Chimera marker file (.cmm) of the C-alpha trace (Angstrom):
<marker_set name="trace">
<marker id="1" x="131.086" y="98.004" z="176.977" r="1" g="1" b="0" radius="0.5"/>
<marker id="2" x="130.014" y="99.538" z="173.691" r="1" g="1" b="0" radius="0.5"/>
<marker id="3" x="131.474" y="102.981" z="172.996" r="1" g="1" b="0" radius="0.5"/>
<marker id="4" x="129.254" y="105.496" z="171.173" r="1" g="1" b="0" radius="0.5"/>
<marker id="5" x="130.918" y="106.658" z="167.953" r="1" g="1" b="0" radius="0.5"/>
<marker id="6" x="129.771" y="109.545" z="165.814" r="1" g="1" b="0" radius="0.5"/>
<marker id="7" x="130.589" y="110.144" z="162.144" r="1" g="1" b="0" radius="0.5"/>
<marker id="8" x="133.807" y="112.028" z="162.982" r="1" g="1" b="0" radius="0.5"/>
<marker id="9" x="135.010" y="109.205" z="165.249" r="1" g="1" b="0" radius="0.5"/>
<marker id="10" x="134.320" y="106.636" z="162.532" r="1" g="1" b="0" radius="0.5"/>
<marker id="11" x="136.192" y="108.646" z="159.890" r="1" g="1" b="0" radius="0.5"/>
<marker id="12" x="139.128" y="109.140" z="162.267" r="1" g="1" b="0" radius="0.5"/>
<marker id="13" x="139.229" y="105.420" z="163.024" r="1" g="1" b="0" radius="0.5"/>
<marker id="14" x="138.992" y="104.491" z="159.348" r="1" g="1" b="0" radius="0.5"/>
<marker id="15" x="141.978" y="106.714" z="158.565" r="1" g="1" b="0" radius="0.5"/>
<marker id="16" x="144.015" y="105.362" z="161.480" r="1" g="1" b="0" radius="0.5"/>
<marker id="17" x="143.267" y="101.772" z="160.476" r="1" g="1" b="0" radius="0.5"/>
<marker id="18" x="144.779" y="102.478" z="157.070" r="1" g="1" b="0" radius="0.5"/>
<marker id="19" x="147.748" y="104.570" z="158.254" r="1" g="1" b="0" radius="0.5"/>
<marker id="20" x="148.428" y="105.027" z="161.961" r="1" g="1" b="0" radius="0.5"/>
<marker id="21" x="151.403" y="107.257" z="161.181" r="1" g="1" b="0" radius="0.5"/>
<marker id="22" x="149.137" y="110.139" z="160.119" r="1" g="1" b="0" radius="0.5"/>
<marker id="23" x="149.504" y="113.202" z="162.332" r="1" g="1" b="0" radius="0.5"/>
<marker id="24" x="146.473" y="114.615" z="164.105" r="1" g="1" b="0" radius="0.5"/>
<marker id="25" x="146.746" y="117.643" z="161.778" r="1" g="1" b="0" radius="0.5"/>
<marker id="26" x="146.564" y="115.396" z="158.699" r="1" g="1" b="0" radius="0.5"/>
<marker id="27" x="143.622" y="113.478" z="160.134" r="1" g="1" b="0" radius="0.5"/>
<marker id="28" x="141.855" y="116.695" z="161.143" r="1" g="1" b="0" radius="0.5"/>
<marker id="29" x="142.188" y="118.070" z="157.620" r="1" g="1" b="0" radius="0.5"/>
<marker id="30" x="140.763" y="114.902" z="156.080" r="1" g="1" b="0" radius="0.5"/>
<marker id="31" x="137.772" y="114.637" z="158.440" r="1" g="1" b="0" radius="0.5"/>
<marker id="32" x="136.916" y="118.335" z="158.530" r="1" g="1" b="0" radius="0.5"/>
<marker id="33" x="137.903" y="119.244" z="162.100" r="1" g="1" b="0" radius="0.5"/>
<marker id="34" x="140.512" y="121.562" z="163.515" r="1" g="1" b="0" radius="0.5"/>
<marker id="35" x="143.599" y="119.898" z="164.993" r="1" g="1" b="0" radius="0.5"/>
<marker id="36" x="142.829" y="120.274" z="168.722" r="1" g="1" b="0" radius="0.5"/>
<marker id="37" x="139.333" y="118.713" z="168.685" r="1" g="1" b="0" radius="0.5"/>
<marker id="38" x="140.631" y="115.941" z="166.438" r="1" g="1" b="0" radius="0.5"/>
<marker id="39" x="143.544" y="115.245" z="168.806" r="1" g="1" b="0" radius="0.5"/>
<marker id="40" x="141.129" y="115.196" z="171.785" r="1" g="1" b="0" radius="0.5"/>
<marker id="41" x="138.898" y="112.687" z="169.994" r="1" g="1" b="0" radius="0.5"/>
<marker id="42" x="141.879" y="110.424" z="169.272" r="1" g="1" b="0" radius="0.5"/>
<marker id="43" x="142.959" y="110.630" z="172.932" r="1" g="1" b="0" radius="0.5"/>
<marker id="44" x="139.413" y="109.803" z="174.079" r="1" g="1" b="0" radius="0.5"/>
<marker id="45" x="139.283" y="106.811" z="171.714" r="1" g="1" b="0" radius="0.5"/>
<marker id="46" x="142.562" y="105.594" z="173.227" r="1" g="1" b="0" radius="0.5"/>
<marker id="47" x="141.391" y="106.138" z="176.808" r="1" g="1" b="0" radius="0.5"/>
<marker id="48" x="138.118" y="104.309" z="176.133" r="1" g="1" b="0" radius="0.5"/>
<marker id="49" x="140.028" y="101.379" z="174.656" r="1" g="1" b="0" radius="0.5"/>
<marker id="50" x="138.626" y="101.698" z="171.130" r="1" g="1" b="0" radius="0.5"/>
<marker id="51" x="142.193" y="102.246" z="169.923" r="1" g="1" b="0" radius="0.5"/>
<marker id="52" x="144.021" y="99.428" z="171.708" r="1" g="1" b="0" radius="0.5"/>
<marker id="53" x="147.488" y="100.122" z="170.322" r="1" g="1" b="0" radius="0.5"/>
<marker id="54" x="149.301" y="101.364" z="167.247" r="1" g="1" b="0" radius="0.5"/>
<marker id="55" x="151.679" y="98.990" z="165.497" r="1" g="1" b="0" radius="0.5"/>
<marker id="56" x="153.690" y="98.563" z="162.315" r="1" g="1" b="0" radius="0.5"/>
<marker id="57" x="152.460" y="95.779" z="160.051" r="1" g="1" b="0" radius="0.5"/>
<marker id="58" x="155.179" y="93.764" z="158.344" r="1" g="1" b="0" radius="0.5"/>
<marker id="59" x="155.053" y="91.856" z="155.066" r="1" g="1" b="0" radius="0.5"/>
<marker id="60" x="155.678" y="88.329" z="156.338" r="1" g="1" b="0" radius="0.5"/>
<marker id="61" x="156.993" y="87.072" z="152.992" r="1" g="1" b="0" radius="0.5"/>
<marker id="62" x="159.591" y="89.847" z="152.757" r="1" g="1" b="0" radius="0.5"/>
<marker id="63" x="161.068" y="88.668" z="156.041" r="1" g="1" b="0" radius="0.5"/>
<marker id="64" x="161.069" y="85.015" z="155.051" r="1" g="1" b="0" radius="0.5"/>
<marker id="65" x="157.849" y="83.762" z="156.635" r="1" g="1" b="0" radius="0.5"/>
<marker id="66" x="156.478" y="82.204" z="153.461" r="1" g="1" b="0" radius="0.5"/>
<marker id="67" x="154.273" y="79.474" z="154.916" r="1" g="1" b="0" radius="0.5"/>
<marker id="68" x="150.981" y="79.993" z="156.689" r="1" g="1" b="0" radius="0.5"/>
<marker id="69" x="149.279" y="77.099" z="158.424" r="1" g="1" b="0" radius="0.5"/>
<marker id="70" x="145.923" y="76.823" z="160.128" r="1" g="1" b="0" radius="0.5"/>
<marker id="71" x="145.944" y="74.132" z="162.791" r="1" g="1" b="0" radius="0.5"/>
<marker id="72" x="142.796" y="72.702" z="164.324" r="1" g="1" b="0" radius="0.5"/>
<marker id="73" x="143.595" y="71.371" z="167.783" r="1" g="1" b="0" radius="0.5"/>
<marker id="74" x="141.450" y="68.942" z="169.714" r="1" g="1" b="0" radius="0.5"/>
<marker id="75" x="142.274" y="68.363" z="173.361" r="1" g="1" b="0" radius="0.5"/>
<marker id="76" x="141.707" y="65.093" z="175.172" r="1" g="1" b="0" radius="0.5"/>
<marker id="77" x="139.240" y="64.959" z="178.071" r="1" g="1" b="0" radius="0.5"/>
<marker id="78" x="141.957" y="65.756" z="180.608" r="1" g="1" b="0" radius="0.5"/>
<marker id="79" x="143.282" y="68.543" z="178.395" r="1" g="1" b="0" radius="0.5"/>
<marker id="80" x="139.875" y="70.230" z="178.194" r="1" g="1" b="0" radius="0.5"/>
<marker id="81" x="139.966" y="70.801" z="181.939" r="1" g="1" b="0" radius="0.5"/>
<marker id="82" x="143.162" y="72.796" z="181.369" r="1" g="1" b="0" radius="0.5"/>
<marker id="83" x="142.095" y="75.141" z="178.556" r="1" g="1" b="0" radius="0.5"/>
<marker id="84" x="143.880" y="77.988" z="180.312" r="1" g="1" b="0" radius="0.5"/>
<marker id="85" x="147.178" y="76.085" z="180.354" r="1" g="1" b="0" radius="0.5"/>
<marker id="86" x="146.903" y="75.372" z="176.627" r="1" g="1" b="0" radius="0.5"/>
<marker id="87" x="146.095" y="79.024" z="175.917" r="1" g="1" b="0" radius="0.5"/>
<marker id="88" x="149.117" y="80.159" z="177.948" r="1" g="1" b="0" radius="0.5"/>
<marker id="89" x="151.369" y="77.754" z="176.037" r="1" g="1" b="0" radius="0.5"/>
<marker id="90" x="150.125" y="79.200" z="172.714" r="1" g="1" b="0" radius="0.5"/>
<marker id="91" x="150.933" y="82.734" z="173.902" r="1" g="1" b="0" radius="0.5"/>
<marker id="92" x="154.555" y="81.646" z="174.352" r="1" g="1" b="0" radius="0.5"/>
<marker id="93" x="155.032" y="80.473" z="170.743" r="1" g="1" b="0" radius="0.5"/>
<marker id="94" x="155.947" y="83.398" z="168.434" r="1" g="1" b="0" radius="0.5"/>
<marker id="95" x="154.998" y="81.242" z="165.434" r="1" g="1" b="0" radius="0.5"/>
<marker id="96" x="151.363" y="81.266" z="166.611" r="1" g="1" b="0" radius="0.5"/>
<marker id="97" x="149.930" y="84.595" z="165.478" r="1" g="1" b="0" radius="0.5"/>
<marker id="98" x="146.332" y="83.908" z="166.441" r="1" g="1" b="0" radius="0.5"/>
<marker id="99" x="144.613" y="81.378" z="168.682" r="1" g="1" b="0" radius="0.5"/>
<marker id="100" x="140.849" y="81.009" z="168.950" r="1" g="1" b="0" radius="0.5"/>
<marker id="101" x="138.714" y="78.851" z="171.250" r="1" g="1" b="0" radius="0.5"/>
<marker id="102" x="136.013" y="77.153" z="169.181" r="1" g="1" b="0" radius="0.5"/>
<marker id="103" x="132.717" y="75.407" z="169.730" r="1" g="1" b="0" radius="0.5"/>
<marker id="104" x="132.314" y="72.177" z="167.805" r="1" g="1" b="0" radius="0.5"/>
<marker id="105" x="134.476" y="69.251" z="166.801" r="1" g="1" b="0" radius="0.5"/>
<marker id="106" x="137.774" y="70.992" z="167.612" r="1" g="1" b="0" radius="0.5"/>
<marker id="107" x="138.756" y="73.113" z="170.586" r="1" g="1" b="0" radius="0.5"/>
<marker id="108" x="141.200" y="75.636" z="169.088" r="1" g="1" b="0" radius="0.5"/>
<marker id="109" x="142.104" y="77.153" z="165.755" r="1" g="1" b="0" radius="0.5"/>
<marker id="110" x="145.667" y="78.434" z="165.393" r="1" g="1" b="0" radius="0.5"/>
<marker id="111" x="147.147" y="80.628" z="162.674" r="1" g="1" b="0" radius="0.5"/>
<marker id="112" x="150.833" y="79.833" z="162.411" r="1" g="1" b="0" radius="0.5"/>
<marker id="113" x="153.580" y="81.274" z="160.199" r="1" g="1" b="0" radius="0.5"/>
<marker id="114" x="156.956" y="79.714" z="159.452" r="1" g="1" b="0" radius="0.5"/>
<marker id="115" x="159.683" y="79.962" z="156.842" r="1" g="1" b="0" radius="0.5"/>
<marker id="116" x="158.634" y="76.787" z="155.061" r="1" g="1" b="0" radius="0.5"/>
<marker id="117" x="157.033" y="73.376" z="155.583" r="1" g="1" b="0" radius="0.5"/>
<marker id="118" x="160.223" y="71.995" z="157.129" r="1" g="1" b="0" radius="0.5"/>
<marker id="119" x="160.191" y="74.797" z="159.706" r="1" g="1" b="0" radius="0.5"/>
<marker id="120" x="156.547" y="74.000" z="160.469" r="1" g="1" b="0" radius="0.5"/>
<marker id="121" x="157.450" y="70.336" z="160.880" r="1" g="1" b="0" radius="0.5"/>
<marker id="122" x="160.135" y="71.304" z="163.421" r="1" g="1" b="0" radius="0.5"/>
<marker id="123" x="157.679" y="73.605" z="165.229" r="1" g="1" b="0" radius="0.5"/>
<marker id="124" x="155.079" y="70.844" z="165.299" r="1" g="1" b="0" radius="0.5"/>
<marker id="125" x="157.354" y="68.095" z="166.636" r="1" g="1" b="0" radius="0.5"/>
<marker id="126" x="159.551" y="70.219" z="168.933" r="1" g="1" b="0" radius="0.5"/>
<marker id="127" x="156.910" y="72.546" z="170.393" r="1" g="1" b="0" radius="0.5"/>
<marker id="128" x="153.231" y="72.114" z="169.547" r="1" g="1" b="0" radius="0.5"/>
<marker id="129" x="152.963" y="68.333" z="169.885" r="1" g="1" b="0" radius="0.5"/>
<marker id="130" x="154.703" y="68.482" z="173.264" r="1" g="1" b="0" radius="0.5"/>
<marker id="131" x="151.963" y="70.619" z="174.857" r="1" g="1" b="0" radius="0.5"/>
<marker id="132" x="150.115" y="68.402" z="177.364" r="1" g="1" b="0" radius="0.5"/>
<marker id="133" x="146.515" y="67.460" z="176.682" r="1" g="1" b="0" radius="0.5"/>
<marker id="134" x="146.544" y="67.482" z="172.882" r="1" g="1" b="0" radius="0.5"/>
<marker id="135" x="144.611" y="64.609" z="171.362" r="1" g="1" b="0" radius="0.5"/>
<marker id="136" x="144.741" y="65.626" z="167.689" r="1" g="1" b="0" radius="0.5"/>
<marker id="137" x="146.110" y="68.348" z="165.404" r="1" g="1" b="0" radius="0.5"/>
<marker id="138" x="144.847" y="68.818" z="161.868" r="1" g="1" b="0" radius="0.5"/>
<marker id="139" x="147.200" y="71.106" z="159.923" r="1" g="1" b="0" radius="0.5"/>
<marker id="140" x="145.946" y="72.959" z="156.859" r="1" g="1" b="0" radius="0.5"/>
<marker id="141" x="148.513" y="74.703" z="154.657" r="1" g="1" b="0" radius="0.5"/>
<marker id="142" x="147.345" y="77.917" z="152.989" r="1" g="1" b="0" radius="0.5"/>
<marker id="143" x="148.385" y="77.914" z="149.335" r="1" g="1" b="0" radius="0.5"/>
<marker id="144" x="147.759" y="81.617" z="148.715" r="1" g="1" b="0" radius="0.5"/>
<marker id="145" x="146.287" y="84.609" z="150.466" r="1" g="1" b="0" radius="0.5"/>
<marker id="146" x="143.235" y="86.171" z="148.838" r="1" g="1" b="0" radius="0.5"/>
<marker id="147" x="142.481" y="88.792" z="151.493" r="1" g="1" b="0" radius="0.5"/>
<marker id="148" x="144.284" y="89.836" z="154.633" r="1" g="1" b="0" radius="0.5"/>
<marker id="149" x="143.360" y="92.972" z="156.527" r="1" g="1" b="0" radius="0.5"/>
<marker id="150" x="143.453" y="94.356" z="160.016" r="1" g="1" b="0" radius="0.5"/>
<marker id="151" x="140.788" y="96.985" z="159.247" r="1" g="1" b="0" radius="0.5"/>
<marker id="152" x="137.457" y="96.458" z="160.959" r="1" g="1" b="0" radius="0.5"/>
<marker id="153" x="134.255" y="97.447" z="159.133" r="1" g="1" b="0" radius="0.5"/>
<marker id="154" x="133.080" y="100.712" z="160.702" r="1" g="1" b="0" radius="0.5"/>
<marker id="155" x="129.348" y="100.622" z="160.168" r="1" g="1" b="0" radius="0.5"/>
<marker id="156" x="127.279" y="103.439" z="161.403" r="1" g="1" b="0" radius="0.5"/>
<link id1="1" id2="2" r="1" g="1" b="0" radius="0.2"/>
<link id1="2" id2="3" r="1" g="1" b="0" radius="0.2"/>
<link id1="3" id2="4" r="1" g="1" b="0" radius="0.2"/>
<link id1="4" id2="5" r="1" g="1" b="0" radius="0.2"/>
<link id1="5" id2="6" r="1" g="1" b="0" radius="0.2"/>
<link id1="6" id2="7" r="1" g="1" b="0" radius="0.2"/>
<link id1="7" id2="8" r="1" g="1" b="0" radius="0.2"/>
<link id1="8" id2="9" r="1" g="1" b="0" radius="0.2"/>
<link id1="9" id2="10" r="1" g="1" b="0" radius="0.2"/>
<link id1="10" id2="11" r="1" g="1" b="0" radius="0.2"/>
<link id1="11" id2="12" r="1" g="1" b="0" radius="0.2"/>
<link id1="12" id2="13" r="1" g="1" b="0" radius="0.2"/>
<link id1="13" id2="14" r="1" g="1" b="0" radius="0.2"/>
<link id1="14" id2="15" r="1" g="1" b="0" radius="0.2"/>
<link id1="15" id2="16" r="1" g="1" b="0" radius="0.2"/>
<link id1="16" id2="17" r="1" g="1" b="0" radius="0.2"/>
<link id1="17" id2="18" r="1" g="1" b="0" radius="0.2"/>
<link id1="18" id2="19" r="1" g="1" b="0" radius="0.2"/>
<link id1="19" id2="20" r="1" g="1" b="0" radius="0.2"/>
<link id1="20" id2="21" r="1" g="1" b="0" radius="0.2"/>
<link id1="21" id2="22" r="1" g="1" b="0" radius="0.2"/>
<link id1="22" id2="23" r="1" g="1" b="0" radius="0.2"/>
<link id1="23" id2="24" r="1" g="1" b="0" radius="0.2"/>
<link id1="24" id2="25" r="1" g="1" b="0" radius="0.2"/>
<link id1="25" id2="26" r="1" g="1" b="0" radius="0.2"/>
<link id1="26" id2="27" r="1" g="1" b="0" radius="0.2"/>
<link id1="27" id2="28" r="1" g="1" b="0" radius="0.2"/>
<link id1="28" id2="29" r="1" g="1" b="0" radius="0.2"/>
<link id1="29" id2="30" r="1" g="1" b="0" radius="0.2"/>
<link id1="30" id2="31" r="1" g="1" b="0" radius="0.2"/>
<link id1="31" id2="32" r="1" g="1" b="0" radius="0.2"/>
<link id1="32" id2="33" r="1" g="1" b="0" radius="0.2"/>
<link id1="33" id2="34" r="1" g="1" b="0" radius="0.2"/>
<link id1="34" id2="35" r="1" g="1" b="0" radius="0.2"/>
<link id1="35" id2="36" r="1" g="1" b="0" radius="0.2"/>
<link id1="36" id2="37" r="1" g="1" b="0" radius="0.2"/>
<link id1="37" id2="38" r="1" g="1" b="0" radius="0.2"/>
<link id1="38" id2="39" r="1" g="1" b="0" radius="0.2"/>
<link id1="39" id2="40" r="1" g="1" b="0" radius="0.2"/>
<link id1="40" id2="41" r="1" g="1" b="0" radius="0.2"/>
<link id1="41" id2="42" r="1" g="1" b="0" radius="0.2"/>
<link id1="42" id2="43" r="1" g="1" b="0" radius="0.2"/>
<link id1="43" id2="44" r="1" g="1" b="0" radius="0.2"/>
<link id1="44" id2="45" r="1" g="1" b="0" radius="0.2"/>
<link id1="45" id2="46" r="1" g="1" b="0" radius="0.2"/>
<link id1="46" id2="47" r="1" g="1" b="0" radius="0.2"/>
<link id1="47" id2="48" r="1" g="1" b="0" radius="0.2"/>
<link id1="48" id2="49" r="1" g="1" b="0" radius="0.2"/>
<link id1="49" id2="50" r="1" g="1" b="0" radius="0.2"/>
<link id1="50" id2="51" r="1" g="1" b="0" radius="0.2"/>
<link id1="51" id2="52" r="1" g="1" b="0" radius="0.2"/>
<link id1="52" id2="53" r="1" g="1" b="0" radius="0.2"/>
<link id1="53" id2="54" r="1" g="1" b="0" radius="0.2"/>
<link id1="54" id2="55" r="1" g="1" b="0" radius="0.2"/>
<link id1="55" id2="56" r="1" g="1" b="0" radius="0.2"/>
<link id1="56" id2="57" r="1" g="1" b="0" radius="0.2"/>
<link id1="57" id2="58" r="1" g="1" b="0" radius="0.2"/>
<link id1="58" id2="59" r="1" g="1" b="0" radius="0.2"/>
<link id1="59" id2="60" r="1" g="1" b="0" radius="0.2"/>
<link id1="60" id2="61" r="1" g="1" b="0" radius="0.2"/>
<link id1="61" id2="62" r="1" g="1" b="0" radius="0.2"/>
<link id1="62" id2="63" r="1" g="1" b="0" radius="0.2"/>
<link id1="63" id2="64" r="1" g="1" b="0" radius="0.2"/>
<link id1="64" id2="65" r="1" g="1" b="0" radius="0.2"/>
<link id1="65" id2="66" r="1" g="1" b="0" radius="0.2"/>
<link id1="66" id2="67" r="1" g="1" b="0" radius="0.2"/>
<link id1="67" id2="68" r="1" g="1" b="0" radius="0.2"/>
<link id1="68" id2="69" r="1" g="1" b="0" radius="0.2"/>
<link id1="69" id2="70" r="1" g="1" b="0" radius="0.2"/>
<link id1="70" id2="71" r="1" g="1" b="0" radius="0.2"/>
<link id1="71" id2="72" r="1" g="1" b="0" radius="0.2"/>
<link id1="72" id2="73" r="1" g="1" b="0" radius="0.2"/>
<link id1="73" id2="74" r="1" g="1" b="0" radius="0.2"/>
<link id1="74" id2="75" r="1" g="1" b="0" radius="0.2"/>
<link id1="75" id2="76" r="1" g="1" b="0" radius="0.2"/>
<link id1="76" id2="77" r="1" g="1" b="0" radius="0.2"/>
<link id1="77" id2="78" r="1" g="1" b="0" radius="0.2"/>
<link id1="78" id2="79" r="1" g="1" b="0" radius="0.2"/>
<link id1="79" id2="80" r="1" g="1" b="0" radius="0.2"/>
<link id1="80" id2="81" r="1" g="1" b="0" radius="0.2"/>
<link id1="81" id2="82" r="1" g="1" b="0" radius="0.2"/>
<link id1="82" id2="83" r="1" g="1" b="0" radius="0.2"/>
<link id1="83" id2="84" r="1" g="1" b="0" radius="0.2"/>
<link id1="84" id2="85" r="1" g="1" b="0" radius="0.2"/>
<link id1="85" id2="86" r="1" g="1" b="0" radius="0.2"/>
<link id1="86" id2="87" r="1" g="1" b="0" radius="0.2"/>
<link id1="87" id2="88" r="1" g="1" b="0" radius="0.2"/>
<link id1="88" id2="89" r="1" g="1" b="0" radius="0.2"/>
<link id1="89" id2="90" r="1" g="1" b="0" radius="0.2"/>
<link id1="90" id2="91" r="1" g="1" b="0" radius="0.2"/>
<link id1="91" id2="92" r="1" g="1" b="0" radius="0.2"/>
<link id1="92" id2="93" r="1" g="1" b="0" radius="0.2"/>
<link id1="93" id2="94" r="1" g="1" b="0" radius="0.2"/>
<link id1="94" id2="95" r="1" g="1" b="0" radius="0.2"/>
<link id1="95" id2="96" r="1" g="1" b="0" radius="0.2"/>
<link id1="96" id2="97" r="1" g="1" b="0" radius="0.2"/>
<link id1="97" id2="98" r="1" g="1" b="0" radius="0.2"/>
<link id1="98" id2="99" r="1" g="1" b="0" radius="0.2"/>
<link id1="99" id2="100" r="1" g="1" b="0" radius="0.2"/>
<link id1="100" id2="101" r="1" g="1" b="0" radius="0.2"/>
<link id1="101" id2="102" r="1" g="1" b="0" radius="0.2"/>
<link id1="102" id2="103" r="1" g="1" b="0" radius="0.2"/>
<link id1="103" id2="104" r="1" g="1" b="0" radius="0.2"/>
<link id1="104" id2="105" r="1" g="1" b="0" radius="0.2"/>
<link id1="105" id2="106" r="1" g="1" b="0" radius="0.2"/>
<link id1="106" id2="107" r="1" g="1" b="0" radius="0.2"/>
<link id1="107" id2="108" r="1" g="1" b="0" radius="0.2"/>
<link id1="108" id2="109" r="1" g="1" b="0" radius="0.2"/>
<link id1="109" id2="110" r="1" g="1" b="0" radius="0.2"/>
<link id1="110" id2="111" r="1" g="1" b="0" radius="0.2"/>
<link id1="111" id2="112" r="1" g="1" b="0" radius="0.2"/>
<link id1="112" id2="113" r="1" g="1" b="0" radius="0.2"/>
<link id1="113" id2="114" r="1" g="1" b="0" radius="0.2"/>
<link id1="114" id2="115" r="1" g="1" b="0" radius="0.2"/>
<link id1="115" id2="116" r="1" g="1" b="0" radius="0.2"/>
<link id1="116" id2="117" r="1" g="1" b="0" radius="0.2"/>
<link id1="117" id2="118" r="1" g="1" b="0" radius="0.2"/>
<link id1="118" id2="119" r="1" g="1" b="0" radius="0.2"/>
<link id1="119" id2="120" r="1" g="1" b="0" radius="0.2"/>
<link id1="120" id2="121" r="1" g="1" b="0" radius="0.2"/>
<link id1="121" id2="122" r="1" g="1" b="0" radius="0.2"/>
<link id1="122" id2="123" r="1" g="1" b="0" radius="0.2"/>
<link id1="123" id2="124" r="1" g="1" b="0" radius="0.2"/>
<link id1="124" id2="125" r="1" g="1" b="0" radius="0.2"/>
<link id1="125" id2="126" r="1" g="1" b="0" radius="0.2"/>
<link id1="126" id2="127" r="1" g="1" b="0" radius="0.2"/>
<link id1="127" id2="128" r="1" g="1" b="0" radius="0.2"/>
<link id1="128" id2="129" r="1" g="1" b="0" radius="0.2"/>
<link id1="129" id2="130" r="1" g="1" b="0" radius="0.2"/>
<link id1="130" id2="131" r="1" g="1" b="0" radius="0.2"/>
<link id1="131" id2="132" r="1" g="1" b="0" radius="0.2"/>
<link id1="132" id2="133" r="1" g="1" b="0" radius="0.2"/>
<link id1="133" id2="134" r="1" g="1" b="0" radius="0.2"/>
<link id1="134" id2="135" r="1" g="1" b="0" radius="0.2"/>
<link id1="135" id2="136" r="1" g="1" b="0" radius="0.2"/>
<link id1="136" id2="137" r="1" g="1" b="0" radius="0.2"/>
<link id1="137" id2="138" r="1" g="1" b="0" radius="0.2"/>
<link id1="138" id2="139" r="1" g="1" b="0" radius="0.2"/>
<link id1="139" id2="140" r="1" g="1" b="0" radius="0.2"/>
<link id1="140" id2="141" r="1" g="1" b="0" radius="0.2"/>
<link id1="141" id2="142" r="1" g="1" b="0" radius="0.2"/>
<link id1="142" id2="143" r="1" g="1" b="0" radius="0.2"/>
<link id1="143" id2="144" r="1" g="1" b="0" radius="0.2"/>
<link id1="144" id2="145" r="1" g="1" b="0" radius="0.2"/>
<link id1="145" id2="146" r="1" g="1" b="0" radius="0.2"/>
<link id1="146" id2="147" r="1" g="1" b="0" radius="0.2"/>
<link id1="147" id2="148" r="1" g="1" b="0" radius="0.2"/>
<link id1="148" id2="149" r="1" g="1" b="0" radius="0.2"/>
<link id1="149" id2="150" r="1" g="1" b="0" radius="0.2"/>
<link id1="150" id2="151" r="1" g="1" b="0" radius="0.2"/>
<link id1="151" id2="152" r="1" g="1" b="0" radius="0.2"/>
<link id1="152" id2="153" r="1" g="1" b="0" radius="0.2"/>
<link id1="153" id2="154" r="1" g="1" b="0" radius="0.2"/>
<link id1="154" id2="155" r="1" g="1" b="0" radius="0.2"/>
<link id1="155" id2="156" r="1" g="1" b="0" radius="0.2"/>
</marker_set>
């Protein structure tokens, strides 16, 4: 269900997307509200599910996760009848950061991070390739990252 957002809500959300550690007083000052109405708006946005959660974003390279792989996965005919089972298996692998169901030549797109290519090879042979129903995996290694953001465009 679409939630109606006014200009204040959008400015609050834009600030929180950039720095979720801001206090409601700091946000209120920047958007031109007093603290209490600003805090109430933030609470409402949480209750309505617009703000799903607040997290800390890590620099993957600074913790040794230097390799990013995109894997296109095609399931065999039997595997397609068990899309839910495949999705559940992907949720169990911490290396898989994102998993999307696709329309077209492949069934899933995975974003995977590992220390290096050797670590990806181990992940592939010891985990991913053992998931039932996989017909084909096409792995694409990202050489560099041009843009990476978690901020959604807040049009209005």
